[in-house]
C-alpha positions in Angstrom: 248.8 -93.7 236.9 246.5 -95.3 235.7 243.9 -92.9 235.7 246.1 -90.4 233.7 246.1 -89.5 230.0 249.0 -89.4 229.1 249.5 -93.0 230.8 251.0 -94.7 227.8 254.5 -93.3 225.8 253.4 -92.0 222.7 254.4 -94.5 220.2 254.8 -92.8 216.8 251.5 -92.3 214.3 252.1 -94.9 211.6 251.5 -92.9 208.3 248.4 -92.6 206.3 246.5 -92.5 209.6 243.4 -90.2 210.1 242.6 -88.4 213.1 239.5 -87.5 213.8 238.1 -88.4 209.6 240.2 -85.2 209.4 244.1 -85.0 209.4 245.9 -87.8 207.3 249.3 -88.4 208.6 252.3 -88.6 206.5 254.8 -88.5 208.3 257.5 -87.4 211.1 258.4 -83.3 210.8 260.5 -83.8 214.1 260.9 -84.0 217.7 260.6 -81.9 220.4 261.3 -82.0 224.7 257.4 -83.3 225.6 256.2 -83.3 221.4 256.5 -85.2 217.9 255.2 -82.8 215.3 254.3 -84.6 212.0 253.1 -83.1 208.7 249.5 -83.8 207.4 246.9 -83.4 205.4 243.3 -82.6 206.0 241.9 -85.1 203.8 238.3 -83.3 202.7 240.5 -79.7 201.5 243.4 -81.1 200.8 245.7 -78.4 203.0 248.7 -79.5 204.5 249.4 -79.0 208.4 251.6 -79.5 210.4 250.1 -81.5 213.8 252.4 -81.5 217.3 251.2 -84.0 219.3 251.8 -84.4 223.2 254.3 -87.6 224.2 253.6 -89.3 227.9 256.0 -90.7 230.2 255.5 -87.9 232.7 254.4 -88.4 236.2 250.1 -87.8 236.8 251.1 -84.3 238.2 254.2 -83.4 235.4 251.2 -85.2 233.1 248.4 -83.1 234.3 251.4 -79.9 233.9 252.2 -80.7 230.2 248.7 -80.9 229.3 247.2 -77.2 230.6 250.8 -75.8 229.0 249.9 -77.5 226.0 246.9 -76.5 225.3 247.8 -72.9 226.3 249.8 -72.9 223.8 247.1 -73.8 221.5 245.2 -70.5 223.1 247.4 -68.1 222.8 248.9 -69.0 219.6 245.0 -68.7 218.5 245.0 -65.5 219.8 247.3 -64.0 217.2 246.6 -63.2 213.6 249.5 -62.2 211.9 251.6 -63.6 208.7 254.7 -63.8 211.3 253.1 -65.9 213.7 252.5 -69.6 213.1 248.4 -69.8 212.8 247.0 -72.7 215.0 243.9 -73.8 213.1 243.1 -76.8 215.0 243.3 -79.2 218.3 242.1 -82.5 219.0 243.1 -85.8 220.9 244.3 -89.1 219.4 242.5 -92.0 219.6 245.0 -92.9 222.6 244.5 -90.1 224.6 246.9 -87.6 223.2 246.3 -84.0 222.6 247.0 -82.9 219.4 247.6 -78.6 218.1 246.8 -78.5 214.2 249.5 -75.9 213.0 250.3 -73.5 209.8 253.2 -75.9 207.8 256.3 -74.2 206.8 258.8 -74.6 204.2 261.7 -73.5 205.8 264.4 -73.9 208.3 265.0 -72.6 211.6 267.0 -69.5 212.0 269.3 -71.8 214.2 269.5 -74.0 210.9 270.4 -71.6 208.6 273.5 -69.9 210.5 274.8 -73.1 210.7 274.7 -73.3 207.4 274.9 -69.9 205.6 276.9 -68.3 208.9 275.8 -65.0 209.4 273.5 -62.2 207.1 274.1 -59.0 206.1 272.5 -56.1 207.6 270.4 -54.8 203.9 268.8 -58.7 204.6 267.9 -59.6 208.0 267.0 -56.3 208.8 263.3 -56.2 206.6 262.9 -59.4 208.3 263.3 -58.8 211.4 260.9 -56.0 211.6 258.1 -57.8 210.4 259.3 -60.6 212.8 259.2 -58.1 215.5 256.0 -56.5 214.5 254.0 -60.3 215.2 255.6 -60.1 218.5 254.5 -57.3 218.7 251.0 -58.6 217.9 251.5 -60.9 220.7 252.3 -58.5 223.3 249.0 -56.2 222.1 246.7 -59.6 222.9 248.9 -59.4 226.6 250.8 -62.6 225.2 254.6 -63.3 226.1 257.1 -65.9 224.4 259.4 -66.7 227.0 261.5 -69.0 225.1 262.4 -66.1 221.6 265.8 -67.8 219.7 267.1 -68.8 216.8 265.8 -72.3 217.3 261.6 -71.1 217.4 262.3 -68.8 214.6 261.4 -70.1 210.9 263.5 -68.8 207.6 260.4 -69.2 205.2 261.2 -69.4 201.3 264.8 -68.0 202.1 266.1 -66.3 199.3 263.1 -66.0 197.2 261.2 -62.3 197.3 259.0 -63.9 200.0 261.2 -64.7 202.3 259.9 -64.3 206.0 260.8 -65.0 209.7 258.1 -66.7 211.3 257.6 -66.9 215.2 256.7 -70.6 216.1 256.6 -72.9 219.7 254.8 -71.1 222.1 254.7 -74.3 224.9 256.5 -71.7 227.0 254.1 -68.5 226.9 252.5 -66.9 229.0 249.2 -64.6 229.5 250.0 -61.8 230.9 245.8 -61.7 232.2 246.0 -65.8 233.5 247.4 -66.0 236.1 247.5 -69.9 236.9 251.0 -71.2 237.9 251.8 -73.7 235.7 255.5 -73.3 237.1 256.7 -74.4 240.3 258.5 -72.3 242.9 262.2 -72.3 242.0 261.9 -73.5 238.1 263.1 -71.5 235.2 261.6 -72.5 231.8 263.7 -71.4 228.4 267.2 -71.8 226.6 270.1 -70.3 229.1 272.1 -68.7 226.3 268.7 -66.3 226.2 267.0 -65.7 229.6 266.6 -62.6 230.2 268.8 -61.1 233.8 264.8 -60.1 235.6 264.4 -64.1 234.6 266.8 -65.7 236.3 267.2 -63.6 239.1 263.8 -63.5 240.3 261.2 -65.5 237.2 260.0 -61.8 236.8 257.9 -62.2 232.7 257.2 -59.4 230.6 257.1 -58.1 227.3 260.3 -56.5 227.9 262.0 -60.4 228.5 260.8 -61.2 224.7 263.1 -57.8 223.7 265.9 -58.9 225.7 266.1 -62.6 223.7 264.7 -61.0 219.9 267.9 -58.6 220.7 270.6 -61.4 221.6 268.9 -63.5 218.5 269.4 -60.0 216.3 273.0 -59.7 217.1 273.2 -64.0 216.3 272.0 -63.0 212.8 274.7 -60.3 212.1 276.9 -62.3 213.3 276.6 -66.0 212.9 277.4 -66.8 216.4 275.8 -66.6 220.3 276.3 -63.9 221.9 275.9 -65.5 225.5 278.7 -68.2 225.4 279.8 -70.7 227.9 280.8 -74.3 229.3 277.7 -74.3 232.4 274.4 -73.1 232.5 276.3 -71.7 235.8 278.1 -69.9 232.9 275.9 -68.6 231.3 273.5 -67.0 234.2 276.4 -65.5 235.2 276.9 -63.4 231.8 273.0 -62.4 231.9 273.5 -61.3 235.7 276.3 -58.9 235.3 275.4 -57.8 231.3 278.7 -59.4 229.9 277.6 -59.9 226.2 279.7 -60.3 223.5 279.2 -57.9 220.9 281.3 -57.8 218.3 282.6 -53.7 218.8 281.9 -52.4 215.3 278.0 -53.2 216.0 278.5 -51.1 219.1 280.1 -47.9 217.6 277.4 -48.1 214.6 274.1 -46.1 214.7 272.6 -49.7 216.1 274.5 -50.2 218.9 272.6 -47.4 220.8 269.2 -49.9 220.2 271.3 -52.6 221.1 272.2 -50.8 224.5 268.4 -50.3 225.0 266.8 -53.6 223.9 269.7 -55.3 225.7 269.6 -53.4 229.3 269.7 -55.3 231.9 267.1 -53.5 233.7 264.0 -54.0 232.2 262.4 -51.0 233.2 265.5 -49.4 230.5 264.5 -51.5 227.6 262.2 -50.4 224.5 258.5 -52.0 226.8 257.6 -54.2 224.0 258.8 -55.8 220.5 256.6 -52.6 219.2 259.3 -50.1 220.3 261.9 -52.3 219.2 260.5 -52.1 215.7 260.3 -48.6 215.2 264.0 -48.2 216.8 265.2 -50.3 214.1 262.8 -48.8 211.6 264.7 -45.4 212.0 268.4 -47.7 211.1 269.8 -47.6 207.7 271.1 -50.6 207.1 273.5 -49.6 204.8 275.3 -48.0 208.0 275.7 -51.4 209.8 279.0 -53.1 208.9 279.1 -56.3 207.6 280.4 -58.8 210.8 279.0 -61.9 209.3 281.2 -65.0 209.8 281.5 -67.9 207.8 279.9 -70.7 209.2 278.8 -71.0 213.0 280.7 -73.9 213.9 280.2 -75.5 216.7 282.5 -74.2 219.5 283.3 -75.0 223.1 279.7 -74.2 224.9 277.5 -72.7 222.3 276.5 -76.7 220.5 272.9 -76.4 220.2 271.8 -78.6 223.3 274.5 -76.9 225.7 272.5 -75.1 228.9 269.6 -75.4 226.9 266.7 -76.6 229.5 265.1 -79.6 228.9 262.3 -80.7 232.1 261.9 -79.0 235.7 260.8 -81.9 237.9 260.7 -80.7 242.0 263.5 -78.4 242.7 266.3 -79.6 239.9 266.4 -78.2 237.1 267.4 -81.1 234.9 269.5 -79.4 231.9 271.5 -81.5 229.3 274.9 -80.3 230.7 273.4 -81.9 234.1 271.6 -81.1 236.8 271.5 -78.1 239.0 270.2 -78.2 242.7 268.5 -74.7 243.6 269.2 -74.1 247.5 268.3 -71.0 247.7 265.3 -69.1 246.9 265.9 -65.8 245.8 265.4 -62.6 248.5 262.7 -60.5 247.3 264.8 -57.6 247.8 267.2 -58.6 245.0 268.3 -55.6 243.3 269.5 -55.5 239.3 272.7 -53.3 238.9 271.3 -50.3 236.7 274.4 -50.8 234.4 274.5 -52.9 231.7 278.0 -53.1 230.2 278.5 -54.9 226.3 282.1 -56.7 226.2 283.1 -55.6 222.8 285.5 -58.6 220.9 287.1 -57.9 218.0 286.9 -60.6 214.8 290.7 -60.3 214.5 291.0 -61.5 218.0 290.6 -63.3 221.0 287.6 -61.4 223.2 288.5 -59.5 226.1 287.7 -61.0 229.4 284.7 -59.1 231.0 285.5 -57.5 234.3 282.9 -58.4 237.1 280.0 -55.7 237.1 278.6 -54.3 240.6 277.2 -56.9 243.1 275.5 -54.9 244.9 274.7 -56.0 248.2 275.3 -59.9 249.0 272.0 -60.6 249.7 270.6 -58.8 246.8 272.6 -60.9 244.2 273.3 -64.1 246.0 272.4 -67.1 243.6 273.4 -70.9 245.8 273.8 -73.9 243.5 274.4 -77.2 244.6 276.7 -79.2 241.9 278.2 -82.6 242.8 277.8 -81.8 246.7 279.9 -78.2 246.3 278.2 -74.8 246.9 278.4 -71.9 244.3 277.7 -68.0 244.9 276.7 -66.0 241.8 
């Protein structure tokens, strides 16, 4: 690893350090899977920014891929000029050889944090915020960019409760450029968060703007309700819900005018969804928020299977998916003939009672719907 630019594990940059004679570090904002985010100020123009620095400690080949993906994140975000998408100002290299991205600094908290603290959000408030956020995502789609990891943790509520409050997209670390055919994800690997992965991506790693639409559909329900749509005790539980289309959505939402829009956005078949975020946004603009019932729960208590780390993909190496809940090794690749069931069944739940146990959807042929995983020496077929 002597020639690796990430040979030395990145330590926190000392407060007051100036990078490239321009950015003075003020302190740590937070940590990602492979990065540390700092608050800094441009010493000449006094603009406060966020600086994301890639950490090290990976094997040489993984380091190369991490650098490629890190720079892809900067390139992708720089393509988008929209007030609801984080702006990238600059890139550089620290004196220890760690790449960094200089980004817009937001004041606010992630949507996930907001839901944890305040519970679900009323329709009259979240719908306009969500439509503008989708407009930002539409700008990404028009630029040939698929985010692939849209979830409340990657959306920021800025200036919450004020007239200028907004919902903004951050973290393009798992992005895919549709015009870039470079393969940064090895065969058999999944990148993203299990609770939000689309069925076609779980089954055959198919990526399109429709994947982002599916994820934003899940986020919209979660924002209104205050709890995750897809829950489980293991990553396989999450995968099964997506593949079978047994999404736990309050009955009141499905029965109101929003129900049809959600049904399309969350279709198990990507061809049945809105083609991109622009189509999803146009459909939501036709909905009167006053016709959407208040289903907000008072607080997002940590339930079994709904913690912020449960089933979240942390790192992929070789043919192992390392997840917060344990390692799963893919022992058989998906067949080319994988067929998605066209019917998407949305499981109805009642706030007053325990959600009904969903019945399995038609699985089609065994070969077309078989996923084999090895867990502690056992094999499970989905």
